[in-house]
Jmol script that loads the backbone (N, CA, C; Angstrom):
load data "model"
ATOM      1  N   MET A   1     -55.977 205.494 121.239  1.00  0.00           N
ATOM      2  CA  MET A   1     -55.324 205.971 122.742  1.00  0.00           C
ATOM      3  C   MET A   1     -54.573 205.850 122.688  1.00  0.00           C
ATOM      4  N   GLY A   2     -54.152 206.700 123.738  1.00  0.00           N
ATOM      5  CA  GLY A   2     -52.311 206.704 124.092  1.00  0.00           C
ATOM      6  C   GLY A   2     -51.746 205.493 124.518  1.00  0.00           C
ATOM      7  N   THR A   3     -50.001 205.554 123.836  1.00  0.00           N
ATOM      8  CA  THR A   3     -49.320 204.469 124.503  1.00  0.00           C
ATOM      9  C   THR A   3     -49.006 204.992 125.441  1.00  0.00           C
ATOM     10  N   GLU A   4     -48.093 204.215 126.641  1.00  0.00           N
ATOM     11  CA  GLU A   4     -47.697 204.750 126.921  1.00  0.00           C
ATOM     12  C   GLU A   4     -46.474 205.920 127.331  1.00  0.00           C
ATOM     13  N   SER A   5     -46.039 205.659 126.365  1.00  0.00           N
ATOM     14  CA  SER A   5     -44.424 206.572 126.164  1.00  0.00           C
ATOM     15  C   SER A   5     -45.120 207.519 125.718  1.00  0.00           C
ATOM     16  N   ASP A   6     -46.468 208.051 125.493  1.00  0.00           N
ATOM     17  CA  ASP A   6     -47.278 209.329 125.331  1.00  0.00           C
ATOM     18  C   ASP A   6     -47.389 210.544 126.653  1.00  0.00           C
ATOM     19  N   TYR A   7     -46.845 209.120 127.677  1.00  0.00           N
ATOM     20  CA  TYR A   7     -47.765 210.196 128.642  1.00  0.00           C
ATOM     21  C   TYR A   7     -46.058 209.821 129.572  1.00  0.00           C
ATOM     22  N   ASN A   8     -44.948 209.111 128.951  1.00  0.00           N
ATOM     23  CA  ASN A   8     -43.734 209.543 130.227  1.00  0.00           C
ATOM     24  C   ASN A   8     -42.920 210.780 129.661  1.00  0.00           C
ATOM     25  N   PHE A   9     -42.642 211.846 130.864  1.00  0.00           N
ATOM     26  CA  PHE A   9     -42.425 212.455 131.147  1.00  0.00           C
ATOM     27  C   PHE A   9     -41.233 212.248 131.513  1.00  0.00           C
ATOM     28  N   ASP A  10     -39.874 213.240 130.579  1.00  0.00           N
ATOM     29  CA  ASP A  10     -38.709 213.113 132.160  1.00  0.00           C
ATOM     30  C   ASP A  10     -38.322 213.749 132.817  1.00  0.00           C
ATOM     31  N   ALA A  11     -37.713 213.838 133.969  1.00  0.00           N
ATOM     32  CA  ALA A  11     -37.656 214.701 135.272  1.00  0.00           C
ATOM     33  C   ALA A  11     -37.475 216.246 134.728  1.00  0.00           C
ATOM     34  N   LYS A  12     -36.070 216.204 133.418  1.00  0.00           N
ATOM     35  CA  LYS A  12     -35.838 218.187 133.170  1.00  0.00           C
ATOM     36  C   LYS A  12     -37.464 218.117 133.016  1.00  0.00           C
ATOM     37  N   ARG A  13     -38.046 217.641 132.329  1.00  0.00           N
ATOM     38  CA  ARG A  13     -38.705 218.241 131.152  1.00  0.00           C
ATOM     39  C   ARG A  13     -40.326 218.789 132.018  1.00  0.00           C
ATOM     40  N   SER A  14     -40.159 218.126 133.231  1.00  0.00           N
ATOM     41  CA  SER A  14     -41.252 218.474 134.393  1.00  0.00           C
ATOM     42  C   SER A  14     -40.645 219.734 134.789  1.00  0.00           C
ATOM     43  N   ILE A  15     -39.316 219.133 134.992  1.00  0.00           N
ATOM     44  CA  ILE A  15     -39.017 220.745 136.346  1.00  0.00           C
ATOM     45  C   ILE A  15     -38.950 221.735 135.737  1.00  0.00           C
ATOM     46  N   GLU A  16     -38.523 221.668 134.027  1.00  0.00           N
ATOM     47  CA  GLU A  16     -38.452 223.117 133.452  1.00  0.00           C
ATOM     48  C   GLU A  16     -39.657 223.642 133.654  1.00  0.00           C
ATOM     49  N   THR A  17     -40.892 222.767 133.630  1.00  0.00           N
ATOM     50  CA  THR A  17     -42.539 223.419 133.104  1.00  0.00           C
ATOM     51  C   THR A  17     -43.037 224.443 134.061  1.00  0.00           C
ATOM     52  N   ASP A  18     -43.619 225.346 133.851  1.00  0.00           N
ATOM     53  CA  ASP A  18     -44.018 226.213 134.806  1.00  0.00           C
ATOM     54  C   ASP A  18     -45.668 225.491 134.769  1.00  0.00           C
ATOM     55  N   PHE A  19     -46.574 225.112 135.436  1.00  0.00           N
ATOM     56  CA  PHE A  19     -47.869 224.197 134.733  1.00  0.00           C
ATOM     57  C   PHE A  19     -48.469 225.477 135.610  1.00  0.00           C
ATOM     58  N   VAL A  20     -47.978 226.347 136.280  1.00  0.00           N
ATOM     59  CA  VAL A  20     -49.162 227.310 137.044  1.00  0.00           C
ATOM     60  C   VAL A  20     -49.512 228.535 135.847  1.00  0.00           C
ATOM     61  N   LYS A  21     -48.202 228.465 134.867  1.00  0.00           N
ATOM     62  CA  LYS A  21     -48.271 229.454 133.385  1.00  0.00           C
ATOM     63  C   LYS A  21     -49.146 229.102 132.579  1.00  0.00           C
ATOM     64  N   VAL A  22     -49.138 227.557 132.341  1.00  0.00           N
ATOM     65  CA  VAL A  22     -49.494 227.131 131.696  1.00  0.00           C
ATOM     66  C   VAL A  22     -51.170 227.252 132.064  1.00  0.00           C
ATOM     67  N   ALA A  23     -51.677 226.643 132.834  1.00  0.00           N
ATOM     68  CA  ALA A  23     -53.006 226.595 133.199  1.00  0.00           C
ATOM     69  C   ALA A  23     -53.524 228.065 133.175  1.00  0.00           C
ATOM     70  N   GLU A  24     -52.787 228.919 133.356  1.00  0.00           N
ATOM     71  CA  GLU A  24     -53.451 230.750 133.037  1.00  0.00           C
ATOM     72  C   GLU A  24     -52.928 230.655 131.919  1.00  0.00           C
ATOM     73  N   SER A  25     -52.983 230.141 130.750  1.00  0.00           N
ATOM     74  CA  SER A  25     -52.603 230.870 129.708  1.00  0.00           C
ATOM     75  C   SER A  25     -54.187 230.215 128.520  1.00  0.00           C
ATOM     76  N   GLY A  26     -54.340 231.373 127.771  1.00  0.00           N
ATOM     77  CA  GLY A  26     -55.721 231.388 127.132  1.00  0.00           C
ATOM     78  C   GLY A  26     -55.608 230.091 125.974  1.00  0.00           C
ATOM     79  N   PRO A  27     -54.912 229.316 125.249  1.00  0.00           N
ATOM     80  CA  PRO A  27     -55.281 228.308 124.987  1.00  0.00           C
ATOM     81  C   PRO A  27     -55.644 227.181 125.802  1.00  0.00           C
ATOM     82  N   PHE A  28     -55.226 227.094 127.050  1.00  0.00           N
ATOM     83  CA  PHE A  28     -55.531 226.154 128.421  1.00  0.00           C
ATOM     84  C   PHE A  28     -56.984 226.327 128.609  1.00  0.00           C
ATOM     85  N   LYS A  29     -57.085 227.252 128.834  1.00  0.00           N
ATOM     86  CA  LYS A  29     -58.538 227.973 129.432  1.00  0.00           C
ATOM     87  C   LYS A  29     -59.620 227.553 128.057  1.00  0.00           C
ATOM     88  N   LYS A  30     -58.772 227.652 127.143  1.00  0.00           N
ATOM     89  CA  LYS A  30     -60.151 227.736 126.170  1.00  0.00           C
ATOM     90  C   LYS A  30     -60.479 225.885 126.093  1.00  0.00           C
ATOM     91  N   LEU A  31     -59.225 225.182 126.119  1.00  0.00           N
ATOM     92  CA  LEU A  31     -59.510 223.692 126.382  1.00  0.00           C
ATOM     93  C   LEU A  31     -60.295 223.173 127.149  1.00  0.00           C
ATOM     94  N   ILE A  32     -60.341 223.904 128.217  1.00  0.00           N
ATOM     95  CA  ILE A  32     -61.159 223.265 129.592  1.00  0.00           C
ATOM     96  C   ILE A  32     -62.680 223.648 128.964  1.00  0.00           C
ATOM     97  N   GLN A  33     -62.592 224.974 128.618  1.00  0.00           N
ATOM     98  CA  GLN A  33     -63.971 225.382 128.722  1.00  0.00           C
ATOM     99  C   GLN A  33     -64.433 224.346 127.228  1.00  0.00           C
ATOM    100  N   GLU A  34     -63.755 224.078 125.982  1.00  0.00           N
ATOM    101  CA  GLU A  34     -64.554 223.117 125.062  1.00  0.00           C
ATOM    102  C   GLU A  34     -64.667 221.420 125.537  1.00  0.00           C
ATOM    103  N   ARG A  35     -63.850 221.088 126.760  1.00  0.00           N
ATOM    104  CA  ARG A  35     -64.048 220.075 127.339  1.00  0.00           C
ATOM    105  C   ARG A  35     -65.202 220.362 128.104  1.00  0.00           C
ATOM    106  N   LYS A  36     -65.948 221.522 128.992  1.00  0.00           N
ATOM    107  CA  LYS A  36     -66.664 221.399 129.507  1.00  0.00           C
ATOM    108  C   LYS A  36     -68.015 221.432 128.887  1.00  0.00           C
ATOM    109  N   ARG A  37     -68.233 222.184 127.720  1.00  0.00           N
ATOM    110  CA  ARG A  37     -68.958 222.003 126.829  1.00  0.00           C
ATOM    111  C   ARG A  37     -69.535 221.043 126.391  1.00  0.00           C
ATOM    112  N   PHE A  38     -68.436 219.668 125.955  1.00  0.00           N
ATOM    113  CA  PHE A  38     -68.708 218.707 126.203  1.00  0.00           C
ATOM    114  C   PHE A  38     -69.236 217.974 126.773  1.00  0.00           C
ATOM    115  N   ILE A  39     -68.853 217.425 127.446  1.00  0.00           N
ATOM    116  CA  ILE A  39     -68.964 216.539 129.182  1.00  0.00           C
ATOM    117  C   ILE A  39     -70.534 217.406 129.410  1.00  0.00           C
ATOM    118  N   PHE A  40     -70.523 218.178 129.621  1.00  0.00           N
ATOM    119  CA  PHE A  40     -71.644 218.742 130.285  1.00  0.00           C
ATOM    120  C   PHE A  40     -73.400 218.045 129.907  1.00  0.00           C
ATOM    121  N   PRO A  41     -73.382 218.259 129.099  1.00  0.00           N
ATOM    122  CA  PRO A  41     -74.643 218.070 128.344  1.00  0.00           C
ATOM    123  C   PRO A  41     -74.669 216.412 128.257  1.00  0.00           C
ATOM    124  N   LEU A  42     -73.306 216.225 127.279  1.00  0.00           N
ATOM    125  CA  LEU A  42     -73.349 214.016 127.689  1.00  0.00           C
ATOM    126  C   LEU A  42     -73.988 213.889 128.600  1.00  0.00           C
ATOM    127  N   THR A  43     -73.173 214.337 129.478  1.00  0.00           N
ATOM    128  CA  THR A  43     -73.730 213.865 131.289  1.00  0.00           C
ATOM    129  C   THR A  43     -75.173 214.122 131.436  1.00  0.00           C
ATOM    130  N   ILE A  44     -75.459 215.753 131.047  1.00  0.00           N
ATOM    131  CA  ILE A  44     -76.952 215.642 131.344  1.00  0.00           C
ATOM    132  C   ILE A  44     -77.802 214.312 131.150  1.00  0.00           C
ATOM    133  N   PHE A  45     -77.717 214.342 129.521  1.00  0.00           N
ATOM    134  CA  PHE A  45     -78.283 213.747 129.124  1.00  0.00           C
ATOM    135  C   PHE A  45     -78.484 212.020 129.454  1.00  0.00           C
ATOM    136  N   PHE A  46     -77.482 211.888 129.435  1.00  0.00           N
ATOM    137  CA  PHE A  46     -77.442 210.774 129.908  1.00  0.00           C
ATOM    138  C   PHE A  46     -77.754 210.189 131.562  1.00  0.00           C
ATOM    139  N   LEU A  47     -77.683 210.523 132.677  1.00  0.00           N
ATOM    140  CA  LEU A  47     -78.505 210.824 133.608  1.00  0.00           C
ATOM    141  C   LEU A  47     -80.274 211.107 133.347  1.00  0.00           C
ATOM    142  N   LEU A  48     -80.471 211.880 132.389  1.00  0.00           N
ATOM    143  CA  LEU A  48     -82.041 211.823 132.234  1.00  0.00           C
ATOM    144  C   LEU A  48     -82.323 210.473 132.106  1.00  0.00           C
ATOM    145  N   PHE A  49     -81.959 210.387 130.589  1.00  0.00           N
ATOM    146  CA  PHE A  49     -82.071 209.295 130.323  1.00  0.00           C
ATOM    147  C   PHE A  49     -81.823 207.361 131.004  1.00  0.00           C
ATOM    148  N   TYR A  50     -81.271 208.006 132.094  1.00  0.00           N
ATOM    149  CA  TYR A  50     -81.115 206.791 132.712  1.00  0.00           C
ATOM    150  C   TYR A  50     -82.027 206.537 133.610  1.00  0.00           C
ATOM    151  N   PHE A  51     -82.163 207.984 134.140  1.00  0.00           N
ATOM    152  CA  PHE A  51     -83.394 208.616 135.630  1.00  0.00           C
ATOM    153  C   PHE A  51     -84.706 207.610 135.503  1.00  0.00           C
ATOM    154  N   LEU A  52     -84.657 208.409 133.645  1.00  0.00           N
ATOM    155  CA  LEU A  52     -86.379 208.218 133.325  1.00  0.00           C
ATOM    156  C   LEU A  52     -87.151 206.757 133.343  1.00  0.00           C
ATOM    157  N   LEU A  53     -86.032 206.059 132.923  1.00  0.00           N
ATOM    158  CA  LEU A  53     -86.880 204.435 133.366  1.00  0.00           C
ATOM    159  C   LEU A  53     -87.684 204.002 134.545  1.00  0.00           C
ATOM    160  N   PRO A  54     -86.568 203.741 135.619  1.00  0.00           N
ATOM    161  CA  PRO A  54     -87.585 204.082 136.698  1.00  0.00           C
ATOM    162  C   PRO A  54     -88.520 204.665 136.969  1.00  0.00           C
ATOM    163  N   ILE A  55     -88.783 206.618 136.420  1.00  0.00           N
ATOM    164  CA  ILE A  55     -89.391 207.272 137.245  1.00  0.00           C
ATOM    165  C   ILE A  55     -90.388 206.857 136.618  1.00  0.00           C
ATOM    166  N   LEU A  56     -90.029 206.462 135.016  1.00  0.00           N
ATOM    167  CA  LEU A  56     -91.731 206.545 134.163  1.00  0.00           C
ATOM    168  C   LEU A  56     -92.676 204.574 134.425  1.00  0.00           C
ATOM    169  N   THR A  57     -91.524 203.776 134.593  1.00  0.00           N
ATOM    170  CA  THR A  57     -92.352 202.883 135.146  1.00  0.00           C
ATOM    171  C   THR A  57     -92.926 202.649 136.822  1.00  0.00           C
ATOM    172  N   SER A  58     -92.113 203.322 137.742  1.00  0.00           N
ATOM    173  CA  SER A  58     -92.853 203.932 138.827  1.00  0.00           C
ATOM    174  C   SER A  58     -94.486 204.140 139.089  1.00  0.00           C
ATOM    175  N   TYR A  59     -94.082 205.559 137.955  1.00  0.00           N
ATOM    176  CA  TYR A  59     -95.520 206.593 138.687  1.00  0.00           C
ATOM    177  C   TYR A  59     -96.097 206.911 137.711  1.00  0.00           C
ATOM    178  N   THR A  60     -95.913 206.224 136.357  1.00  0.00           N
ATOM    179  CA  THR A  60     -96.923 206.257 135.119  1.00  0.00           C
ATOM    180  C   THR A  60     -97.264 204.228 134.577  1.00  0.00           C
ATOM    181  N   THR A  61     -97.983 204.514 133.380  1.00  0.00           N
ATOM    182  CA  THR A  61     -98.002 203.221 132.573  1.00  0.00           C
ATOM    183  C   THR A  61     -98.011 203.725 131.586  1.00  0.00           C
ATOM    184  N   ILE A  62     -96.965 204.180 131.316  1.00  0.00           N
ATOM    185  CA  ILE A  62     -96.758 204.755 129.653  1.00  0.00           C
ATOM    186  C   ILE A  62     -96.259 203.587 129.181  1.00  0.00           C
ATOM    187  N   LEU A  63     -94.996 202.604 130.022  1.00  0.00           N
ATOM    188  CA  LEU A  63     -94.074 201.948 129.455  1.00  0.00           C
ATOM    189  C   LEU A  63     -94.935 200.922 129.881  1.00  0.00           C
ATOM    190  N   ARG A  64     -96.115 200.359 130.050  1.00  0.00           N
ATOM    191  CA  ARG A  64     -96.480 198.698 130.476  1.00  0.00           C
ATOM    192  C   ARG A  64     -97.597 198.399 129.560  1.00  0.00           C
ATOM    193  N   THR A  65     -97.443 199.772 128.583  1.00  0.00           N
ATOM    194  CA  THR A  65     -98.450 199.248 126.975  1.00  0.00           C
ATOM    195  C   THR A  65     -97.221 198.510 125.845  1.00  0.00           C
ATOM    196  N   PRO A  66     -98.257 197.167 125.847  1.00  0.00           N
ATOM    197  CA  PRO A  66     -97.187 196.358 124.710  1.00  0.00           C
ATOM    198  C   PRO A  66     -97.211 197.086 123.230  1.00  0.00           C
ATOM    199  N   ALA A  67     -96.037 196.815 122.860  1.00  0.00           N
ATOM    200  CA  ALA A  67     -95.061 197.761 121.946  1.00  0.00           C
ATOM    201  C   ALA A  67     -95.294 196.490 120.649  1.00  0.00           C
ATOM    202  N   ILE A  68     -94.792 195.407 121.270  1.00  0.00           N
ATOM    203  CA  ILE A  68     -94.342 194.437 119.725  1.00  0.00           C
ATOM    204  C   ILE A  68     -94.916 193.084 120.519  1.00  0.00           C
ATOM    205  N   GLY A  69     -95.974 192.795 120.127  1.00  0.00           N
ATOM    206  CA  GLY A  69     -96.714 191.281 121.157  1.00  0.00           C
ATOM    207  C   GLY A  69     -96.683 191.573 122.388  1.00  0.00           C
ATOM    208  N   ASP A  70     -95.836 190.692 123.397  1.00  0.00           N
ATOM    209  CA  ASP A  70     -96.203 190.199 125.010  1.00  0.00           C
ATOM    210  C   ASP A  70     -95.061 191.356 124.776  1.00  0.00           C
ATOM    211  N   ILE A  71     -94.462 192.114 124.677  1.00  0.00           N
ATOM    212  CA  ILE A  71     -93.356 192.937 124.808  1.00  0.00           C
ATOM    213  C   ILE A  71     -93.520 194.310 124.872  1.00  0.00           C
ATOM    214  N   SER A  72     -93.665 194.867 126.267  1.00  0.00           N
ATOM    215  CA  SER A  72     -93.768 196.264 126.608  1.00  0.00           C
ATOM    216  C   SER A  72     -92.696 197.314 126.497  1.00  0.00           C
ATOM    217  N   TRP A  73     -93.505 198.501 126.449  1.00  0.00           N
ATOM    218  CA  TRP A  73     -92.213 199.773 125.662  1.00  0.00           C
ATOM    219  C   TRP A  73     -91.082 199.738 126.948  1.00  0.00           C
ATOM    220  N   ALA A  74     -91.247 198.934 128.180  1.00  0.00           N
ATOM    221  CA  ALA A  74     -90.661 199.043 129.309  1.00  0.00           C
ATOM    222  C   ALA A  74     -89.352 198.639 128.931  1.00  0.00           C
ATOM    223  N   TRP A  75     -89.030 197.130 127.755  1.00  0.00           N
ATOM    224  CA  TRP A  75     -88.565 196.165 127.603  1.00  0.00           C
ATOM    225  C   TRP A  75     -87.637 196.707 126.288  1.00  0.00           C
ATOM    226  N   ILE A  76     -87.986 197.752 125.896  1.00  0.00           N
ATOM    227  CA  ILE A  76     -87.735 198.344 124.419  1.00  0.00           C
ATOM    228  C   ILE A  76     -86.923 199.430 124.988  1.00  0.00           C
ATOM    229  N   TYR A  77     -87.250 200.176 126.100  1.00  0.00           N
ATOM    230  CA  TYR A  77     -86.571 201.378 126.504  1.00  0.00           C
ATOM    231  C   TYR A  77     -85.303 200.723 127.550  1.00  0.00           C
ATOM    232  N   ALA A  78     -85.380 199.874 128.554  1.00  0.00           N
ATOM    233  CA  ALA A  78     -84.582 199.134 129.110  1.00  0.00           C
ATOM    234  C   ALA A  78     -82.806 198.653 127.690  1.00  0.00           C
ATOM    235  N   PHE A  79     -83.697 198.178 126.969  1.00  0.00           N
ATOM    236  CA  PHE A  79     -83.085 197.383 125.704  1.00  0.00           C
ATOM    237  C   PHE A  79     -82.040 198.741 125.510  1.00  0.00           C
ATOM    238  N   ALA A  80     -82.869 200.102 125.235  1.00  0.00           N
ATOM    239  CA  ALA A  80     -82.403 200.990 124.459  1.00  0.00           C
ATOM    240  C   ALA A  80     -81.258 201.857 125.059  1.00  0.00           C
ATOM    241  N   GLN A  81     -81.090 201.669 126.348  1.00  0.00           N
ATOM    242  CA  GLN A  81     -80.059 202.356 127.780  1.00  0.00           C
ATOM    243  C   GLN A  81     -78.922 201.459 127.306  1.00  0.00           C
ATOM    244  N   PHE A  82     -79.101 200.269 127.010  1.00  0.00           N
ATOM    245  CA  PHE A  82     -77.567 199.127 126.586  1.00  0.00           C
ATOM    246  C   PHE A  82     -77.040 200.679 125.512  1.00  0.00           C
ATOM    247  N   ILE A  83     -77.601 200.476 124.090  1.00  0.00           N
ATOM    248  CA  ILE A  83     -77.180 201.027 122.878  1.00  0.00           C
ATOM    249  C   ILE A  83     -76.327 202.417 122.922  1.00  0.00           C
ATOM    250  N   MET A  84     -77.328 203.287 123.770  1.00  0.00           N
ATOM    251  CA  MET A  84     -77.346 205.139 124.696  1.00  0.00           C
ATOM    252  C   MET A  84     -75.934 204.587 125.376  1.00  0.00           C
ATOM    253  N   THR A  85     -76.096 204.072 126.220  1.00  0.00           N
ATOM    254  CA  THR A  85     -74.092 203.672 126.644  1.00  0.00           C
ATOM    255  C   THR A  85     -72.955 203.296 125.847  1.00  0.00           C
ATOM    256  N   TRP A  86     -73.049 202.558 125.257  1.00  0.00           N
ATOM    257  CA  TRP A  86     -71.939 201.799 123.751  1.00  0.00           C
ATOM    258  C   TRP A  86     -71.865 203.139 122.768  1.00  0.00           C
ATOM    259  N   VAL A  87     -72.961 204.009 122.715  1.00  0.00           N
ATOM    260  CA  VAL A  87     -73.136 205.081 121.573  1.00  0.00           C
ATOM    261  C   VAL A  87     -72.188 205.979 122.465  1.00  0.00           C
ATOM    262  N   LEU A  88     -72.377 206.474 123.589  1.00  0.00           N
ATOM    263  CA  LEU A  88     -71.767 207.757 124.240  1.00  0.00           C
ATOM    264  C   LEU A  88     -70.736 207.195 124.431  1.00  0.00           C
ATOM    265  N   CYS A  89     -70.319 206.068 125.312  1.00  0.00           N
ATOM    266  CA  CYS A  89     -68.898 205.601 125.437  1.00  0.00           C
ATOM    267  C   CYS A  89     -67.884 205.422 123.988  1.00  0.00           C
ATOM    268  N   THR A  90     -68.286 205.313 122.981  1.00  0.00           N
ATOM    269  CA  THR A  90     -67.249 205.456 121.527  1.00  0.00           C
ATOM    270  C   THR A  90     -67.726 207.104 121.513  1.00  0.00           C
ATOM    271  N   VAL A  91     -68.391 207.692 121.640  1.00  0.00           N
ATOM    272  CA  VAL A  91     -68.480 209.373 121.478  1.00  0.00           C
ATOM    273  C   VAL A  91     -66.880 209.963 122.126  1.00  0.00           C
ATOM    274  N   TYR A  92     -67.513 209.645 123.465  1.00  0.00           N
ATOM    275  CA  TYR A  92     -66.724 210.296 124.327  1.00  0.00           C
ATOM    276  C   TYR A  92     -65.049 210.040 123.783  1.00  0.00           C
ATOM    277  N   VAL A  93     -65.128 208.654 124.070  1.00  0.00           N
ATOM    278  CA  VAL A  93     -63.312 208.034 123.599  1.00  0.00           C
ATOM    279  C   VAL A  93     -63.053 208.420 122.829  1.00  0.00           C
ATOM    280  N   LYS A  94     -64.007 208.579 121.496  1.00  0.00           N
ATOM    281  CA  LYS A  94     -63.357 209.559 120.342  1.00  0.00           C
ATOM    282  C   LYS A  94     -62.757 211.163 120.344  1.00  0.00           C
ATOM    283  N   LYS A  95     -63.777 211.625 121.237  1.00  0.00           N
ATOM    284  CA  LYS A  95     -63.896 212.932 120.974  1.00  0.00           C
ATOM    285  C   LYS A  95     -62.750 213.177 122.418  1.00  0.00           C
ATOM    286  N   SER A  96     -62.632 212.400 123.463  1.00  0.00           N
ATOM    287  CA  SER A  96     -61.293 212.397 124.378  1.00  0.00           C
ATOM    288  C   SER A  96     -60.110 212.616 123.508  1.00  0.00           C
ATOM    289  N   ALA A  97     -60.170 211.773 122.363  1.00  0.00           N
ATOM    290  CA  ALA A  97     -58.349 211.205 122.362  1.00  0.00           C
ATOM    291  C   ALA A  97     -58.353 212.814 121.058  1.00  0.00           C
ATOM    292  N   SER A  98     -59.356 213.291 120.566  1.00  0.00           N
ATOM    293  CA  SER A  98     -58.910 214.833 120.152  1.00  0.00           C
ATOM    294  C   SER A  98     -58.632 215.923 121.324  1.00  0.00           C
ATOM    295  N   PHE A  99     -59.308 215.204 122.383  1.00  0.00           N
ATOM    296  CA  PHE A  99     -59.081 216.700 123.307  1.00  0.00           C
ATOM    297  C   PHE A  99     -57.454 216.303 123.808  1.00  0.00           C
ATOM    298  N   ASP A 100     -56.747 214.955 124.309  1.00  0.00           N
ATOM    299  CA  ASP A 100     -55.609 215.004 124.208  1.00  0.00           C
ATOM    300  C   ASP A 100     -54.352 215.156 123.022  1.00  0.00           C
ATOM    301  N   ARG A 101     -54.708 214.904 121.806  1.00  0.00           N
ATOM    302  CA  ARG A 101     -54.162 215.776 121.179  1.00  0.00           C
ATOM    303  C   ARG A 101     -53.936 217.383 121.097  1.00  0.00           C
ATOM    304  N   GLN A 102     -54.670 217.900 122.146  1.00  0.00           N
ATOM    305  CA  GLN A 102     -54.916 219.345 121.955  1.00  0.00           C
ATOM    306  C   GLN A 102     -54.798 219.828 122.850  1.00  0.00           C
ATOM    307  N   SER A 103     -54.045 218.729 124.069  1.00  0.00           N
ATOM    308  CA  SER A 103     -53.301 219.230 124.870  1.00  0.00           C
ATOM    309  C   SER A 103     -51.547 218.668 124.917  1.00  0.00           C
ATOM    310  N   LYS A 104     -51.561 217.620 124.145  1.00  0.00           N
ATOM    311  CA  LYS A 104     -50.089 217.336 123.839  1.00  0.00           C
ATOM    312  C   LYS A 104     -49.442 218.779 123.383  1.00  0.00           C
ATOM    313  N   GLN A 105     -50.404 219.154 121.913  1.00  0.00           N
ATOM    314  CA  GLN A 105     -49.921 220.317 121.425  1.00  0.00           C
ATOM    315  C   GLN A 105     -49.635 221.537 122.255  1.00  0.00           C
ATOM    316  N   LEU A 106     -50.736 221.779 122.680  1.00  0.00           N
ATOM    317  CA  LEU A 106     -50.331 222.690 123.632  1.00  0.00           C
ATOM    318  C   LEU A 106     -49.380 223.014 124.364  1.00  0.00           C
ATOM    319  N   MET A 107     -49.019 221.554 125.191  1.00  0.00           N
ATOM    320  CA  MET A 107     -47.611 221.387 125.596  1.00  0.00           C
ATOM    321  C   MET A 107     -46.435 221.857 125.553  1.00  0.00           C
ATOM    322  N   ASP A 108     -46.680 221.003 124.056  1.00  0.00           N
ATOM    323  CA  ASP A 108     -45.060 221.414 122.917  1.00  0.00           C
ATOM    324  C   ASP A 108     -44.666 222.665 122.731  1.00  0.00           C
ATOM    325  N   ASP A 109     -46.420 223.444 122.406  1.00  0.00           N
ATOM    326  CA  ASP A 109     -46.354 224.938 122.151  1.00  0.00           C
ATOM    327  C   ASP A 109     -45.296 225.660 123.750  1.00  0.00           C
ATOM    328  N   MET A 110     -45.988 225.198 124.600  1.00  0.00           N
ATOM    329  CA  MET A 110     -45.851 226.147 125.835  1.00  0.00           C
ATOM    330  C   MET A 110     -43.801 225.574 126.130  1.00  0.00           C
ATOM    331  N   LEU A 111     -43.547 224.625 125.820  1.00  0.00           N
ATOM    332  CA  LEU A 111     -42.072 223.710 126.126  1.00  0.00           C
ATOM    333  C   LEU A 111     -41.128 224.427 124.494  1.00  0.00           C
ATOM    334  N   GLU A 112     -41.986 224.696 123.905  1.00  0.00           N
ATOM    335  CA  GLU A 112     -40.962 225.541 122.794  1.00  0.00           C
ATOM    336  C   GLU A 112     -40.850 226.775 123.502  1.00  0.00           C
ATOM    337  N   LYS A 113     -41.846 227.599 123.627  1.00  0.00           N
ATOM    338  CA  LYS A 113     -41.648 228.984 124.417  1.00  0.00           C
ATOM    339  C   LYS A 113     -40.864 229.381 125.016  1.00  0.00           C
ATOM    340  N   GLU A 114     -40.575 228.296 125.934  1.00  0.00           N
ATOM    341  CA  GLU A 114     -39.411 228.218 127.222  1.00  0.00           C
ATOM    342  C   GLU A 114     -38.478 228.058 126.621  1.00  0.00           C
ATOM    343  N   ARG A 115     -38.134 226.897 125.646  1.00  0.00           N
ATOM    344  CA  ARG A 115     -36.755 226.955 125.144  1.00  0.00           C
ATOM    345  C   ARG A 115     -36.406 227.945 124.317  1.00  0.00           C
ATOM    346  N   GLU A 116     -37.174 228.814 123.879  1.00  0.00           N
ATOM    347  CA  GLU A 116     -36.609 230.211 123.263  1.00  0.00           C
ATOM    348  C   GLU A 116     -36.397 231.218 123.777  1.00  0.00           C
ATOM    349  N   ALA A 117     -37.059 231.474 125.237  1.00  0.00           N
ATOM    350  CA  ALA A 117     -36.917 231.967 125.990  1.00  0.00           C
ATOM    351  C   ALA A 117     -35.591 231.848 126.666  1.00  0.00           C
ATOM    352  N   LYS A 118     -34.942 231.048 126.832  1.00  0.00           N
ATOM    353  CA  LYS A 118     -33.778 230.761 127.653  1.00  0.00           C
ATOM    354  C   LYS A 118     -32.595 231.391 127.396  1.00  0.00           C
TER     355      LYS A 118
END
end "model"
wireframe off; spacefill off
backbone 0.3
color backbone group
C-alpha cells in the first residue's frame, strides 16, 4: 500500500503538468486498457458466483442435496463465497499495487519530458 507521501503533490508540480496530454498519451491509454482487462473479468466472475447461490437455491434442487452428513451443498457454496471474496480481494490489492507503480512511473516520465522541453 502506498503511503501518504506517495500521493502528495506540491502545487508547482500539479500546475506544470498537462493532464490532458497525459490522458491522451499512448502509455496512459495502454495502462487504462490493462486495468479494464483485469477488472472486467474479475467483476463478472464475482457477480456470477455471488448471484448463482440464490438462483440455484430458489429455482433448482441441486444445492439441497446432502454433501457431508446433514450439510447440504448450499452451505458449502455459501462458505466458498467467503473464500472467493478474500481471494479476489487479495488478487485485486496486489494487482492494483502494480497499476499504482506503473501510473507513478508514467507520471514521472511525463514530468521528466516536460522538464526537458523547458
